[in-house]
C-alpha positions as CSV (number, residue, x, y, z in Angstrom):
1,M,16.2,21.8,33.4
2,R,17.0,18.6,35.4
3,S,13.5,17.5,34.9
4,T,13.7,18.1,31.2
5,N,16.9,16.1,31.0
6,L,15.3,13.3,32.8
7,N,12.4,13.2,30.6
8,I,14.6,13.1,27.5
9,R,16.5,10.1,29.0
10,V,13.4,8.3,29.6
11,C,12.1,8.8,26.0
12,F,15.5,7.8,24.6
13,A,15.6,4.7,26.8
14,A,12.0,3.9,25.6
15,V,12.8,4.3,22.0
16,L,15.8,1.9,22.4
17,F,13.8,-0.6,24.1
18,I,11.1,-0.5,21.5
19,G,13.6,-0.7,18.7
20,F,15.3,-3.7,20.5
21,L,11.9,-5.5,20.8
22,S,11.2,-4.9,17.1
23,A,14.5,-6.3,16.2
24,V,14.0,-9.4,18.4
25,V,10.7,-9.8,16.8
26,Y,12.0,-9.5,13.2
27,I,14.9,-11.6,13.8
28,A,12.6,-14.5,15.4
29,A,10.5,-14.0,12.3
30,V,13.1,-14.4,9.9
31,M,14.7,-17.4,11.6
32,S,11.4,-19.3,12.1
33,P,11.6,-22.7,10.2
34,S,8.0,-22.2,9.4
35,T,8.6,-19.1,7.7
36,V,11.9,-19.9,6.0
37,H,10.5,-23.1,4.4
38,K,6.8,-22.1,3.9
39,D,7.1,-21.8,0.1
40,D,9.2,-25.0,-0.2
41,R,6.6,-27.1,1.7
42,S,3.7,-25.6,-0.1
43,D,5.5,-26.7,-3.3
44,I,5.9,-30.2,-2.1
45,E,2.2,-30.4,-0.8
46,T,1.0,-29.0,-4.2
47,A,3.2,-31.8,-5.9
48,D,2.1,-34.6,-3.7
49,H,-1.6,-33.7,-4.0
50,E,-1.7,-32.7,-7.6
51,T,-4.9,-33.8,-9.3
52,I,-5.9,-33.9,-13.0
53,R,-8.4,-31.3,-13.9
54,T,-10.9,-32.2,-16.5
55,I,-10.5,-29.4,-19.3
56,P,-13.6,-28.2,-20.8
57,P,-13.2,-27.3,-24.5
58,G,-13.3,-23.8,-25.7
59,I,-10.9,-22.4,-23.1
60,E,-7.2,-21.7,-22.9
61,V,-5.2,-23.9,-20.4
62,D,-2.8,-22.7,-17.5
63,F,-1.3,-26.0,-16.4
64,F,0.2,-24.5,-13.5
65,E,-1.4,-23.7,-10.1
66,D,-1.4,-20.5,-8.3
67,D,1.5,-21.5,-6.0
68,E,3.5,-22.0,-9.3
69,A,2.6,-18.5,-10.4
70,Q,3.8,-17.4,-6.9
71,D,7.2,-18.9,-7.6
72,V,7.4,-16.5,-10.5
73,D,7.0,-13.7,-8.2
74,D,9.5,-15.2,-5.6
75,D,12.0,-15.6,-8.6
76,E,11.6,-11.9,-9.4
77,D,12.0,-10.8,-5.7
78,D,15.2,-13.0,-5.7
79,G,16.4,-11.2,-8.7
80,E,15.9,-8.0,-7.0
81,E,17.7,-9.0,-3.9
82,A,20.5,-10.4,-6.0
83,E,20.8,-6.9,-7.8
84,A,20.9,-5.3,-4.5
85,E,23.8,-7.4,-3.4
86,N,27.3,-7.2,-4.7
87,V,27.3,-10.7,-6.5
88,D,30.5,-11.2,-8.6
89,E,30.3,-12.3,-12.3
90,D,31.6,-15.8,-11.6
91,D,29.0,-16.5,-9.2
92,Q,26.3,-15.2,-11.7
93,S,27.8,-17.3,-14.5
94,R,28.1,-20.5,-12.3
95,E,24.3,-20.0,-11.4
96,A,23.3,-19.6,-15.0
97,E,25.2,-22.7,-16.1
98,E,23.4,-24.8,-13.3
99,Q,20.0,-23.5,-14.4
100,P,19.5,-24.4,-18.1
101,V,15.8,-23.7,-19.5
102,C,15.6,-27.3,-20.7
103,K,15.9,-29.8,-18.0
104,Y,16.5,-33.3,-19.4
105,P,15.9,-36.4,-17.1
106,D,18.3,-37.3,-14.6
107,L,18.3,-41.0,-15.3
108,Q,20.0,-43.6,-13.5
109,M,21.5,-46.9,-14.8
110,S,19.8,-48.8,-12.0
111,N,15.9,-48.7,-11.9
112,P,13.8,-51.1,-9.8
113,E,11.2,-51.1,-12.8
114,I,13.5,-52.3,-15.4
115,N,16.5,-54.0,-13.6
116,H,15.0,-57.5,-14.3
117,L,15.5,-56.7,-18.0
118,F,19.3,-56.9,-17.8
119,D,21.4,-60.0,-17.8
120,K,24.9,-61.1,-18.6
121,S,24.3,-63.0,-21.9
122,H,26.9,-63.1,-24.4
123,L,27.6,-64.3,-27.9
124,H,28.9,-67.5,-28.7
125,C,29.9,-68.5,-32.3
126,G,31.1,-71.8,-33.7
127,G,30.3,-75.5,-32.8
128,R,29.9,-76.7,-36.4
129,P,33.4,-78.0,-37.7
130,I,32.4,-77.1,-41.4
131,N,32.5,-73.5,-40.7
132,Y,36.3,-73.6,-40.3
133,L,37.0,-75.3,-43.6
134,T,38.5,-72.0,-45.2
135,Y,40.5,-69.3,-43.5
136,L,42.9,-66.3,-44.4
137,D,46.6,-66.8,-43.9
138,S,48.0,-63.1,-43.6
139,N,51.5,-64.6,-42.6
140,T,52.8,-64.7,-46.3
141,D,56.3,-63.5,-47.7
142,D,54.5,-60.9,-49.8
143,R,51.7,-58.5,-48.5
144,I,48.9,-60.5,-50.3
145,G,47.0,-62.9,-47.9
146,V,46.1,-66.3,-49.0
147,I,43.0,-68.1,-48.4
148,R,43.8,-71.9,-47.4
149,L,41.8,-74.9,-46.4
150,N,41.7,-76.5,-43.1
151,S,41.5,-80.0,-44.0
152,S,41.1,-81.1,-40.2
153,A,37.4,-79.6,-40.6
154,L,36.6,-82.5,-42.9
155,L,34.7,-85.1,-41.1
156,P,35.2,-88.9,-41.9
157,G,33.4,-89.7,-45.0
158,E,33.5,-86.1,-46.5
159,K,35.2,-85.6,-49.7
160,L,36.0,-82.2,-51.3
161,I,34.8,-81.8,-55.0
162,S,35.8,-78.2,-55.8
163,C,36.3,-74.6,-54.5
164,R,35.8,-71.3,-56.3
165,Y,37.2,-67.7,-55.3
166,I,34.4,-65.2,-56.2
167,R,35.2,-61.5,-56.4
168,I,32.5,-59.3,-55.0
169,D,32.1,-55.8,-56.6
170,Y,29.5,-53.1,-56.3
171,L,26.9,-52.9,-59.0
172,S,24.2,-51.0,-57.0
173,D,22.9,-50.6,-53.5
174,W,20.8,-53.7,-54.3
175,E,22.9,-55.9,-56.5
176,N,26.6,-57.2,-56.6
177,N,28.6,-58.3,-59.5
178,A,30.1,-61.5,-58.8
179,I,33.1,-62.7,-60.7
180,I,34.7,-66.2,-60.5
181,V,38.5,-65.5,-60.4
182,H,40.0,-68.8,-59.3
183,T,38.6,-72.6,-59.3
184,K,40.2,-75.6,-58.0
185,D,38.8,-79.2,-58.6
186,F,40.0,-81.9,-56.1
187,K,40.3,-85.3,-58.2
188,D,42.7,-86.9,-55.7
189,N,41.1,-87.9,-52.4
190,N,44.3,-87.1,-50.6
191,E,44.5,-83.5,-52.0
192,T,43.5,-81.0,-49.4
193,T,45.6,-77.9,-50.2
194,L,44.1,-74.7,-51.4
195,D,46.0,-71.3,-52.3
196,F,43.7,-68.6,-53.4
197,P,45.5,-65.2,-53.2
198,F,43.1,-62.6,-51.5
199,E,43.6,-59.7,-53.9
200,H,40.2,-57.9,-53.8
201,E,38.2,-55.9,-51.2
202,F,35.4,-58.4,-50.9
203,A,35.5,-62.2,-51.9
204,R,33.5,-65.2,-51.3
205,V,34.9,-68.7,-51.2
206,S,32.5,-71.5,-52.0
207,C,33.5,-75.1,-51.8
208,Q,31.4,-78.2,-52.7
209,Y,31.9,-81.5,-50.8
210,E,30.2,-84.9,-50.7
211,T,29.1,-86.3,-47.3
212,E,27.5,-89.7,-46.4
213,V,23.9,-89.4,-45.3
214,F,22.0,-92.1,-43.7
215,S,18.6,-93.2,-45.2
216,G,15.9,-95.9,-44.8
217,T,17.9,-98.2,-47.2
218,G,21.3,-97.5,-46.0
219,T,23.7,-94.7,-46.9
220,E,24.0,-92.4,-49.9
221,M,26.3,-89.5,-50.8
222,M,25.0,-86.0,-50.6
223,V,26.5,-82.8,-52.2
224,K,26.8,-79.8,-49.8
225,Q,28.2,-76.5,-50.1
226,H,30.4,-74.5,-47.7
227,N,30.8,-70.6,-48.0
228,N,32.9,-68.2,-46.2
229,M,33.2,-64.3,-46.7
230,F,36.5,-62.3,-46.6
231,Q,36.8,-58.6,-46.6
232,Q,39.8,-56.2,-46.6
233,V,40.6,-52.5,-47.4
234,K,42.6,-52.5,-50.6
235,K,44.6,-49.2,-50.8
236,K,43.9,-47.3,-53.9
237,P,47.2,-45.3,-54.7
238,P,45.8,-43.1,-57.2
239,L,43.0,-42.1,-54.5
240,E,45.7,-41.4,-52.0
241,I,47.6,-39.2,-54.5
242,W,44.6,-37.2,-55.5
243,A,43.8,-36.7,-51.8
244,K,47.2,-35.4,-51.0
245,Q,47.4,-33.0,-54.1
246,L,44.0,-31.7,-53.1
247,H,45.3,-31.1,-49.5
248,N,48.6,-29.8,-50.5
249,S,46.8,-27.1,-52.8
250,G,45.7,-25.4,-49.6
251,R,42.1,-26.3,-49.8
252,A,42.1,-27.2,-46.1
253,K,44.3,-24.3,-45.0
254,E,41.4,-22.9,-42.9
255,A,40.9,-26.5,-41.2
256,L,41.4,-26.9,-37.7
257,G,45.1,-27.9,-37.1
258,G,45.6,-28.1,-40.9
259,G,43.1,-30.8,-41.1
260,L,42.1,-33.5,-38.4
261,N,40.8,-37.1,-39.2
262,V,37.3,-37.9,-38.2
263,L,36.5,-41.4,-37.0
264,M,33.1,-42.4,-35.9
265,V,32.3,-45.7,-34.3
266,G,28.7,-46.4,-33.7
267,V,26.2,-48.8,-32.2
268,D,22.4,-49.1,-32.9
269,S,19.7,-48.6,-30.2
270,T,22.1,-47.7,-27.3
271,S,21.0,-45.0,-24.9
272,R,23.6,-43.1,-22.8
273,M,22.4,-45.1,-19.7
274,N,22.7,-48.5,-21.6
275,F,26.1,-47.8,-23.1
276,M,27.2,-47.2,-19.6
277,R,25.5,-50.4,-18.4
278,K,26.7,-52.7,-21.1
279,L,30.0,-51.2,-22.5
280,P,31.6,-50.2,-19.2
281,K,35.2,-50.9,-20.4
282,T,34.7,-48.7,-23.5
283,F,33.1,-46.1,-21.4
284,Q,35.6,-45.9,-18.8
285,Y,38.5,-45.9,-21.3
286,F,36.7,-43.1,-23.4
287,T,35.9,-40.9,-20.4
288,E,39.1,-41.7,-18.4
289,T,42.0,-42.4,-20.8
290,L,40.8,-40.2,-23.7
291,Q,39.3,-37.6,-21.6
292,G,36.3,-37.7,-23.9
293,Y,33.2,-35.4,-23.6
294,V,29.7,-37.1,-23.2
295,L,26.8,-35.1,-24.1
296,K,24.0,-35.9,-21.5
297,G,21.5,-33.9,-23.3
298,Y,21.9,-35.3,-26.7
299,H,18.5,-35.8,-28.2
300,V,17.1,-37.8,-31.1
301,I,15.5,-35.6,-33.8
302,G,13.3,-38.2,-35.4
303,D,12.3,-41.9,-35.5
304,G,14.8,-44.5,-36.3
305,T,18.4,-44.5,-37.6
306,T,17.7,-43.0,-41.0
307,A,16.3,-39.5,-39.2
308,Q,19.6,-39.3,-37.1
309,F,22.1,-40.1,-40.1
310,I,20.4,-37.6,-42.2
311,G,20.8,-35.0,-39.6
312,M,24.3,-35.9,-38.8
313,F,25.5,-35.9,-42.2
314,T,23.3,-33.2,-43.9
315,G,22.2,-30.8,-41.3
316,F,18.6,-31.2,-42.3
317,L,15.3,-33.0,-41.5
318,E,14.4,-35.6,-44.0
319,D,11.2,-33.7,-45.1
320,E,13.5,-30.8,-45.8
321,L,15.4,-32.6,-48.6
322,P,14.2,-33.9,-51.9
323,N,11.9,-37.0,-51.5
324,T,13.9,-40.2,-51.3
325,K,11.1,-42.3,-49.6
326,R,10.5,-45.7,-51.2
327,G,7.0,-46.4,-52.4
328,T,6.1,-42.6,-53.1
329,A,5.5,-40.8,-56.3
330,N,8.7,-38.9,-57.9
331,A,11.0,-40.3,-55.2
332,T,14.7,-39.8,-56.2
333,L,18.0,-41.4,-55.1
334,C,19.7,-40.6,-51.9
335,D,22.6,-39.2,-54.3
336,V,21.0,-35.9,-54.0
337,F,21.6,-35.5,-50.3
338,P,24.3,-32.8,-49.5
339,L,26.4,-35.3,-47.4
340,I,29.2,-33.9,-45.5
341,W,31.7,-36.5,-46.4
342,R,31.7,-35.2,-49.9
343,K,32.8,-31.7,-48.5
344,Y,35.7,-33.6,-46.8
345,K,36.6,-35.5,-49.9
346,R,36.8,-32.2,-51.7
347,M,39.3,-30.9,-49.1
348,G,41.6,-33.9,-49.6
349,Y,40.3,-36.7,-47.4
350,V,39.8,-40.4,-48.0
351,T,36.4,-41.5,-47.0
352,M,34.6,-44.7,-45.9
353,F,31.2,-45.8,-44.6
354,G,30.5,-49.2,-43.3
355,E,27.3,-50.7,-41.6
356,D,25.9,-54.2,-41.3
357,E,22.6,-55.5,-42.3
358,A,22.3,-54.5,-45.9
359,W,18.4,-55.3,-45.9
360,T,17.9,-52.6,-43.3
361,G,20.6,-50.1,-44.4
362,T,20.3,-46.5,-43.1
363,F,19.7,-45.1,-46.7
364,Q,17.9,-48.4,-48.1
365,Y,15.5,-49.6,-45.7
366,R,12.8,-47.0,-46.4
367,T,14.7,-44.8,-48.7
368,T,15.9,-45.4,-52.2
369,G,19.7,-45.8,-51.7
370,F,22.5,-44.7,-53.9
371,S,23.3,-45.3,-57.4
372,Y,27.0,-45.4,-56.8
373,P,29.2,-45.7,-53.8
374,P,28.8,-42.7,-51.6
375,T,32.3,-43.0,-50.2
376,D,35.8,-44.0,-51.3
377,H,35.4,-47.3,-49.4
378,Y,32.0,-48.7,-49.1
379,M,31.1,-51.9,-47.1
380,R,27.5,-52.5,-48.5
381,P,28.7,-55.1,-51.1
382,F,30.1,-57.4,-48.4
383,W,26.9,-57.7,-46.3
384,L,24.8,-57.8,-49.3
385,A,26.7,-60.9,-50.4
386,I,26.3,-62.4,-46.9
387,E,22.7,-62.0,-47.0
388,H,22.6,-63.8,-50.4
389,L,24.4,-66.8,-49.2
390,P,22.7,-70.0,-49.7
391,G,21.2,-71.1,-46.5
392,Y,22.1,-67.8,-44.7
393,R,19.8,-68.4,-41.9
394,Y,21.7,-71.5,-41.0
395,Y,24.7,-69.5,-40.1
396,G,22.9,-67.7,-37.2
397,Q,21.7,-64.2,-36.8
398,F,25.1,-62.9,-35.2
399,C,27.6,-65.1,-36.5
400,L,29.3,-66.2,-39.8
401,G,30.8,-69.5,-39.0
402,A,33.0,-69.0,-36.1
403,T,33.2,-65.2,-36.5
404,P,30.8,-62.7,-34.7
405,K,29.6,-60.6,-37.5
406,H,30.5,-57.3,-35.6
407,H,34.1,-58.3,-36.0
408,Y,33.8,-57.7,-39.7
409,T,32.5,-54.2,-39.3
410,F,35.2,-53.1,-36.9
411,Q,37.9,-54.9,-38.8
412,Y,37.1,-53.1,-41.9
413,M,37.5,-49.7,-39.9
414,R,40.7,-51.0,-38.6
415,H,42.0,-51.9,-41.9
416,F,41.0,-48.5,-43.4
417,V,42.8,-46.6,-40.8
418,D,45.8,-48.7,-40.9
419,K,46.1,-48.5,-44.9
420,Y,45.6,-44.8,-45.1
421,N,47.7,-43.9,-42.1
422,Q,49.4,-41.0,-43.8
423,S,46.2,-39.5,-45.4
424,L,43.4,-37.3,-43.9
425,K,40.4,-39.7,-43.1
426,F,36.7,-39.4,-42.7
427,A,35.3,-42.9,-41.7
428,T,32.3,-44.3,-40.1
429,A,31.7,-47.8,-39.0
430,F,28.2,-48.5,-37.4
431,H,27.1,-52.0,-36.2
432,S,23.3,-52.8,-35.8
433,Q,22.6,-56.4,-35.3
434,L,23.6,-56.9,-31.7
435,S,21.8,-54.1,-30.2
436,H,18.8,-53.5,-32.6
437,D,16.6,-56.1,-30.8
438,S,18.4,-56.5,-27.5
439,V,19.5,-54.4,-24.6
440,N,21.8,-57.1,-23.6
441,L,24.0,-58.5,-26.3
442,I,26.0,-55.2,-27.0
443,Q,27.9,-56.3,-24.2
444,S,29.5,-58.8,-26.3
445,A,31.4,-56.0,-28.3
446,D,32.6,-54.1,-25.3
447,Q,36.1,-55.5,-25.5
448,D,36.1,-55.2,-29.3
449,I,35.3,-51.7,-29.3
450,L,37.8,-51.0,-26.6
451,D,40.5,-52.8,-28.6
452,L,39.8,-50.9,-31.7
453,I,40.1,-47.3,-30.2
454,S,42.7,-48.1,-27.7
455,S,45.0,-49.4,-30.8
456,W,44.4,-46.1,-32.4
457,N,45.5,-44.5,-29.3
458,D,48.6,-46.7,-28.9
459,K,49.5,-46.1,-32.6
460,G,49.3,-42.3,-32.1
461,Y,46.5,-42.0,-34.7
462,L,44.3,-40.0,-32.2
463,N,46.9,-37.3,-32.0
464,N,45.5,-35.8,-35.2
465,T,41.8,-37.1,-34.8
466,V,38.4,-36.1,-33.6
467,L,37.0,-39.5,-32.3
468,I,33.3,-40.0,-32.1
469,V,31.6,-42.8,-30.2
470,F,28.0,-42.8,-30.5
471,A,24.5,-44.4,-31.0
472,D,21.7,-43.5,-33.2
473,H,19.0,-43.8,-30.5
474,G,18.1,-45.7,-27.5
475,A,16.1,-49.1,-27.5
476,R,12.9,-48.8,-29.7
477,Y,11.4,-52.2,-29.3
478,G,11.0,-54.7,-26.3
479,E,9.9,-54.6,-22.8
480,I,11.9,-51.8,-21.7
481,R,9.7,-49.4,-23.9
482,Q,6.7,-50.2,-21.7
483,F,8.3,-48.1,-19.0
484,L,8.9,-44.4,-18.5
485,Q,12.7,-44.7,-18.1
486,G,12.6,-46.8,-21.5
487,R,10.6,-44.1,-23.3
488,L,13.2,-41.6,-22.1
489,E,16.2,-43.5,-22.9
490,E,15.0,-44.0,-26.5
491,R,15.3,-40.2,-27.0
492,L,18.7,-39.9,-25.3
493,P,21.4,-42.1,-27.1
494,F,25.0,-42.2,-26.2
495,F,27.1,-39.4,-27.9
496,G,30.9,-38.8,-27.2
497,I,33.5,-36.6,-28.5
498,A,37.3,-37.0,-27.9
499,I,39.8,-34.4,-29.1
500,P,43.7,-34.4,-29.1
501,K,45.4,-33.1,-26.1
502,W,47.1,-30.3,-28.2
503,I,43.8,-29.0,-29.4
504,K,42.5,-28.5,-25.8
505,E,45.9,-26.6,-25.0
506,K,45.9,-24.4,-28.2
507,H,42.3,-23.9,-28.4
508,P,41.1,-24.0,-24.8
509,E,37.8,-22.5,-25.9
510,I,36.8,-25.6,-27.7
511,A,37.5,-27.6,-24.7
512,D,35.6,-25.3,-22.4
513,N,32.6,-25.3,-24.6
514,L,32.6,-29.2,-25.0
515,R,32.7,-29.3,-21.4
516,K,29.7,-26.9,-20.9
517,N,27.8,-28.6,-23.8
518,Q,27.8,-31.9,-22.0
519,E,25.1,-30.4,-19.9
520,R,23.2,-28.6,-22.7
521,L,20.2,-29.8,-25.1
522,T,22.2,-30.9,-28.2
523,T,21.3,-32.9,-31.5
524,A,22.7,-34.3,-34.5
525,F,22.4,-30.9,-36.2
526,D,24.9,-29.5,-33.9
527,F,27.2,-32.4,-34.5
528,H,26.9,-31.6,-38.2
529,K,27.9,-28.1,-37.7
530,M,30.8,-29.2,-35.8
531,L,32.0,-31.3,-38.5
532,Q,31.9,-28.2,-40.8
533,H,33.7,-26.3,-38.1
534,I,36.6,-28.8,-38.3
535,L,37.2,-27.8,-41.9
536,D,36.7,-24.1,-41.3
537,Y,37.8,-22.8,-37.8
538,P,36.9,-20.4,-36.4
539,G,35.0,-19.6,-39.5
540,D,31.6,-17.9,-40.0
541,Q,28.8,-20.3,-38.9
542,S,26.2,-18.2,-40.8
543,R,27.7,-19.6,-43.9
544,F,27.5,-23.2,-42.6
545,Q,25.0,-25.7,-44.0
546,G,21.9,-26.9,-42.1
547,H,20.4,-26.2,-38.7
548,G,22.1,-26.2,-35.4
549,I,25.0,-24.7,-33.5
550,S,28.6,-26.1,-33.6
551,L,29.4,-28.1,-30.6
552,F,32.7,-26.2,-30.6
553,Q,30.7,-23.0,-29.7
554,E,28.6,-22.8,-26.3
555,I,25.1,-24.0,-26.6
556,P,22.8,-21.4,-25.1
557,L,21.3,-22.0,-21.7
558,N,17.9,-20.6,-23.0
559,R,17.7,-23.3,-25.8
560,T,14.5,-25.1,-26.2
561,C,13.5,-28.2,-28.2
562,E,11.8,-25.9,-30.7
563,D,15.0,-23.8,-31.1
564,A,17.0,-27.1,-31.6
565,H,14.3,-28.5,-34.4
566,I,13.1,-31.3,-31.8
567,A,9.5,-32.1,-32.2
568,D,7.6,-32.3,-28.9
569,H,7.2,-36.1,-29.5
570,W,10.9,-36.5,-29.0
571,C,11.6,-33.7,-26.6
572,T,12.5,-34.9,-22.8
573,C,12.4,-31.2,-21.7
574,L,8.8,-31.8,-20.9
575,Q,6.9,-32.5,-17.7
576,T,3.9,-34.9,-17.8
577,I,1.0,-35.6,-15.8
578,S,-0.6,-39.1,-15.8
579,M,-4.3,-39.1,-17.0
580,S,-7.1,-41.7,-16.5
581,T,-7.3,-43.7,-19.6
582,S,-11.2,-43.5,-19.3
583,N,-11.0,-39.6,-19.6
584,D,-13.4,-38.5,-22.3
585,F,-10.7,-36.3,-24.0
586,V,-8.2,-39.1,-23.7
587,I,-10.5,-41.7,-25.4
588,A,-11.5,-39.2,-28.2
589,S,-7.8,-38.5,-28.8
590,A,-7.0,-42.2,-29.0
591,K,-9.9,-42.8,-31.5
592,F,-8.5,-39.9,-33.5
593,L,-5.0,-41.6,-33.5
594,V,-6.4,-44.7,-34.8
595,S,-8.5,-43.0,-37.4
596,Y,-5.2,-41.2,-38.6
597,I,-3.3,-44.4,-39.0
598,N,-6.2,-46.1,-40.9
599,D,-6.3,-43.2,-43.3
600,L,-2.5,-43.7,-44.0
601,T,-3.4,-47.1,-45.1
602,L,-6.7,-46.5,-46.8
603,P,-5.0,-46.2,-50.3
604,H,-4.1,-50.0,-49.7
605,R,-7.4,-51.2,-48.0
606,N,-7.5,-54.1,-50.6
607,N,-4.4,-55.4,-48.8
608,C,-4.3,-53.9,-45.3
609,M,-7.0,-54.3,-42.8
610,E,-8.7,-51.5,-41.0
611,L,-7.5,-51.2,-37.4
612,V,-9.7,-50.8,-34.4
613,L,-8.8,-49.3,-31.0
614,K,-8.8,-52.2,-28.4
615,N,-7.2,-50.7,-25.3
616,I,-5.5,-47.3,-24.2
617,T,-2.5,-48.5,-22.0
618,H,-1.1,-45.2,-21.0
619,A,-2.1,-41.6,-21.1
620,E,-0.3,-38.5,-20.1
621,I,-0.7,-34.8,-20.5
622,I,2.7,-33.3,-21.9
623,K,3.4,-29.9,-20.4
624,P,6.5,-27.8,-21.2
625,N,8.5,-27.2,-18.1
626,K,7.8,-24.1,-16.1
627,R,11.2,-22.4,-16.8
628,L,10.6,-22.7,-20.7
629,L,7.2,-21.0,-20.4
630,Q,8.5,-18.3,-18.1
631,F,11.7,-17.4,-20.1
632,Q,11.9,-13.9,-21.5
633,E,15.5,-13.0,-22.6
634,S,19.2,-13.4,-21.5
635,S,21.0,-10.6,-20.2
636,L,23.6,-9.3,-22.7
637,Q,26.6,-9.1,-20.2
638,F,26.4,-12.2,-18.1
639,H,23.9,-14.5,-20.3
640,V,21.7,-15.0,-17.2
641,A,18.3,-16.2,-18.0
642,K,15.5,-13.7,-17.2
643,F,11.9,-15.0,-16.5
644,G,8.5,-13.4,-16.5
645,N,4.8,-14.2,-16.5
646,M,3.6,-17.7,-17.5
647,L,2.7,-18.4,-21.1
648,R,-0.9,-19.4,-21.3
649,L,-1.2,-22.3,-23.9
650,P,-4.1,-22.6,-26.4
651,F,-3.8,-26.3,-26.7
652,V,-3.1,-29.5,-24.8
653,D,-0.8,-32.4,-25.8
654,F,-1.5,-36.0,-24.9
655,M,1.2,-38.7,-25.1
656,L,-0.8,-42.0,-25.6
657,T,0.0,-45.6,-25.9
658,V,-2.7,-47.6,-27.6
659,E,-3.2,-51.1,-28.6
660,T,-5.1,-51.9,-31.7
661,E,-6.9,-55.0,-33.4
662,P,-6.5,-57.2,-35.2
663,N,-2.8,-56.7,-35.6
664,G,-2.0,-56.4,-31.7
665,G,0.0,-53.4,-32.5
666,M,1.3,-51.3,-29.8
667,Y,1.6,-47.4,-30.9
668,E,2.8,-44.4,-29.1
669,A,2.2,-40.9,-30.2
670,S,1.6,-37.3,-29.3
671,V,-1.7,-35.9,-30.2
672,R,-2.6,-32.3,-29.8
673,K,-6.1,-30.8,-29.1
674,W,-6.7,-27.2,-29.8
675,F,-9.4,-25.5,-27.7
676,K,-10.4,-22.3,-29.6
677,R,-10.7,-24.0,-33.0
678,D,-12.1,-27.6,-32.8
679,H,-9.0,-29.4,-34.1
680,T,-7.1,-32.4,-33.3
681,E,-3.7,-33.5,-34.9
682,V,-1.0,-36.0,-34.6
683,L,2.5,-34.6,-33.9
684,A,5.6,-36.0,-35.6
685,D,6.2,-39.8,-35.9
686,I,4.1,-42.5,-34.6
687,S,6.1,-45.0,-32.7
688,R,5.4,-48.7,-33.2
689,I,6.8,-50.3,-29.9
690,N,6.3,-54.0,-30.5
691,R,7.3,-56.2,-33.4
692,Y,5.2,-56.6,-36.3
693,G,7.2,-59.5,-38.0
694,D,5.7,-60.6,-41.4
695,H,2.2,-58.8,-40.9
696,P,3.1,-56.3,-43.4
697,K,4.6,-58.5,-46.1
698,C,2.0,-57.7,-48.7
699,I,3.2,-54.2,-49.1
700,R,6.6,-54.0,-47.2
701,D,8.7,-53.8,-50.4
702,K,6.6,-51.2,-52.4
703,F,5.7,-49.1,-49.4
704,P,8.1,-49.7,-46.6
705,R,7.1,-46.4,-44.7
706,L,3.6,-48.2,-44.0
707,R,5.2,-51.5,-42.4
708,K,4.4,-50.5,-38.8
709,Y,0.8,-49.8,-39.7
710,C,-0.4,-52.3,-42.2
711,F,-1.8,-56.0,-41.3
712,C,-2.3,-57.9,-44.4
713,K,-5.6,-59.4,-44.8
714,E,-4.1,-62.9,-45.3
715,F,-3.2,-62.9,-41.7
716,L,-6.8,-62.5,-40.5
717,H,-8.0,-66.0,-41.7
718,P,-4.7,-67.9,-42.5
719,T,-5.2,-71.0,-44.5
């Protein structure tokens, strides 16, 4: 018996010892650094040594190596372990929020590749005394300003002959009605007073004067002309009464807060990064004082300003609406567009739209424009009149006399808000000239934009306003576009939304969703849905017009560029692999791209030269991000993304940058090569990333959409 008990004790001790050794081995294995980080290190090694594989035709492509497929299994194992653990809902929600399917680029303001492109250049106007000859005196006894004469601006030997006050009225998007209202002749050499009442929205004052000019035989008198432009918002009492009657009738009873103003201040060609670089005062005030929300994943939906504005104000892509392209058959006017400000007007709002540079207007540059003013107050006649001034180029690109042109844009907006401070308003002010061709000059407007929006806040206007500060897209031209960061910044413009504090308190779900959506994939379509949401909250979004999801709602984590109606060419939720420009598939795709461009200009071959591929400057394979291809669905309870096996692609997309002859054109485009069917196609828009100047002047007026492709034959052998 004693022997048996001893044997039992020995066996039991052996079992304990073996168990102890097993535990030690297991713990050592688990805690071993080589084991813990094995997968991470293999991923890094794979990334560091990734090579470009030549892809033979006729096969499907899996862009990802086996170790990435292993990552899928690891993710599934991780998911099973998570289910086994008691993970609370908040942790799952936070993890989901941190892992959206679309990973937009994490760009930095400072980048060694592009830092040399930025400087502190500022705008300086003035320097010519004649530009100060006439001015507006607003300090009068009545409320009407008076245009007066600054006699000290006349140089010795100069003598006034006459001045005229010309009223500027809208006739069409392409022509003004100019009416001479007041005239004054200066018969006495000592008479230098002028008192023209400024009674209209837009006016031009033109003065003729004599000046001595030296010639080879002595001096002679020459007649010169001074022009100055004046603008203001002339309140329309019947319009205000009508708007109030509509509002009081209950049309806006479903509107958020009973009706909120919408004020939009925009600048051209400014990415989120460059907004932060060049408009730091405005950015700080918007994000800190106003507690505004900046959408980091806000994407463009097409090429240029027109595509973005059509998306913002109609909710559709341009090609989904009736054709308004200039130079095409059966093109109609932009009056047919279902513009959102018309819906606001029907709800009792007073509306305004103002943008500079009439010749490149959003709705006029390559589309047909309007047959009547699209909003209650419309600034186009003012800019059209400026561009028709005699010697317009003499005044300088960014100034009119001593006044920076962007002052007029923001001043008009300021006047509108002040004049209609008791009415609901929908207004947009958009300035282009400073930033369209420069990444630096927009910094000259930083204080002016800050002064504008801070004045609204100081006056209490923003207590009942949704304020939008935005850009249409990033820089589309210039040296910055030659770098990867510049290409990405073009697609990621600045877009910010500020709402009143009481909205955040009364509707915390709006504030919470805007906060989340700062990190989500968003577009102009979502903003358009939000504009409708303002008029009908909480509303039924299925009844709203156009694409997108209101920014007052949470944008899904699993959203893709396809879901958001963003073409691959504009989608930054992509991974790229550099390709050799001597690769056979790259060369074939580049030749196809040039052939495609030539087909566009073929009907105009009598005027436009056929282009030839000169050089391929950059080539990449574009591959959708891994999470996008693995995504299966979201859990109903926690909206946690679920992933599965990798989707195999039947095509390969190339992003190409090519140079053509004889126009010296630089083009960027996405080209898709299908494998099982021998087919190649150009995706979305082709970008021209260098300036074309006058090269397309033989067709630019009749066929503006071909400007970036046409090289007129007259430039091949200039006389």
